[in-house]
C-alpha positions, 0 to 999 in steps of 0.5 A: 500499500502507499506509504507516501508523506502526507504531513499529518499529525497522528492524533487518533489513538484507540479511544477516539477511534473506537468512539469514532466508529461507535458514533458513525454506526449509532445513527438515527436508525436505532431510534426508529427501527426497534418498532419496525423490527418488533412488528415483524418478529414480535419478542423473537426480535432478538434473532434479527440483532444476532443475525445482523451482528454476525453479518457486520462482524464479518465485514468488520474483521475483513476491514480490520485486517485491510486497515492494519496494512496501511498507514495513510489516509484514504480508508475504504479507497485506499484498501481497494485501490491498492488491491485492484488498481487506479480504475478501481480506486477511482470507482470506489472513491467516487461510489464512496464519497458521493454515492454513499457519504455525501447522500448520507450526510444530506439526508441525515441533516434534512432529518436533523431540521425535521427533529429540531422543528419540534423545538424551532417551528420556523425550521418548516420555512425553506429560507430558514431551513437553508440558513440552518444548513449554512450554519451547521456546514459551515461551522463544522467546516471551520471546526474541521479545518482549524484542527483534527484534534478539535474535530476529533474532540466535537465527535467524542463530545457528541458521541458521549452525549448520544450514549449516556441517554440511551444507557439511561433508558437501558438501566431505568427501563429495566424496572418498567419490563413486563415479562409477558411482553417478551414471551415468544407467541410465535416462531418466525419464518426463515423469510421473515428473519431475513426480511427484518434482518436486511432492514435492521442491517442498515443500523449497523453501517458506518464503521468504515468512515473513521478509517478514512483518517489512516494518515492521523491514526497512531500505530494503525497495526494495533489501533485499527483492529482493536478499535473496530472490535471493541466498537462492533461488540458494544454497539451490539450489546446496546442495540440488543438491550434497547430492542428488549427494553423497548419491547418489554415496556411497550409490548402490543402497543409498539406499533402505535409508537413506530415513529419514535419508540424510544421517545415512547419508552422515555415517556413511560419511565419519566414522563414528557420530560423523557420524551424531550430528551430522547428527541434532543438525544436524536438530534445530537446523534444525527449531528455527531454522525454528520461531524464525524463524516466531515472529520473523516470522508474529505480524507478520501478526496484528499487521498484521490487527489494525492494519488492523481485521480482527483483534482490536485487542489484537493490535496492541499494541506493547510500550512499551519493547521495540517489538514486538508482544507480544500477537500473539507470545504468542497465536501461540505459545499457539496453536501449543502447542495445535496442537503438543499435540493435532494429528498430524504427517501431518495438520498437514503436509498442511493446511499445504502445501495452504494455502501453495499457495493463498497462493502463487497469490494472491501471484502475481495480486497482483503483476499487480494492483499492478503497475498501481497502482505505474504509476499512482503512478509508484513506482520499485520492483523490477519483474520483467523480461519483462512479464506472462510470468513471473507468468503462468508462476508462475500455471500452476505454481500451478494445476498444484500445486494440481491434485495435492490430493486431493478430501478435501483440496479439501473441507477447504480449501473448508470452511475458507475458507467458515467464514472467509467467514462470520466475515469477513461477520459482522464487517463487518455488526457494523462497519456497525451500529456506524457507523449507530448513531452516525449 
């Protein structure tokens, strides 16, 4: 893998990377999904969480292996480019940062504005909504340009602020559980389990985002695998606990609270004040995810520019703050445009489909890079069991991709075809430039 000098400071250790992964994974989904999953599986919902925990663990192990092999920025792009070359890297780079990340951030910021309308009704007005977007995008852009340390610190605060109310619901909610609500009244079919697991799987996505800061991670050979494994275990435990509390407290009434089941649980425990706290927590969760993305994803644009597949200006590092300030500003500006003009549902569909393709590419890269590290005698983290776990992860990724509709498949295919044309045009121009100098 590339070991180019990037002039970044290595400020990210195990604790901040673990918190960053937790922050990126725990999003708005967990505030809604417990009711949706319970409607399908009832008290047997825990099965879907165990299935998803297994699936995301397979992919996480692959990320831990490839992530321990690099000390430069780029994350997902860097891994795929190192395994399959510049064309695959170019496709992965653009699918990931644009197809998966910017669209998701734009959707989250729209959802954040919708949540805050409960407290600030004026956000229903389009003008005030745009001003709100400018404040959020602009503020976090300046914060992350000034220092990666400031960006990490803000992300840590947002993560802790999000986790405490969720943990409170778990510990306080135990006293309000009715054991009758946790009894299985039917045995779900395999189809029911697979369908519910497919929906729930999206709540586990996002652990790959902080790995984009490879050039700022201390001792990545140890920090990356340890942080990934700790965060996935903690997220799974919290998710299962929240599902059990929600099912145990609300029981058959859970369907009546499908838009905000955790807020309904808080209302039972401590009244309207609890519901308000959970709504605030939901807003903090969305803001935390976005702050984590604007800290990490611009490094992918930087890495692409560094390697010559993106405009060179994106590779500029601020002489005082040592951050890729042009890439950060460009990412935030495009996110602002998509948040202003895009619809929530369309953005989520594009983001999810794009990320599934990236996961498949990462698992394939794990197998390819394993051969390279053997040839170079590199001593890095390696997933036990030979090819078994990567092959299982490939099967999982294909299974998830098979759930996409025909229209979604066509949309992704057109996007990739367009990127391919752009890549070969850029490559042709480079060749002409080289030949003209000979």
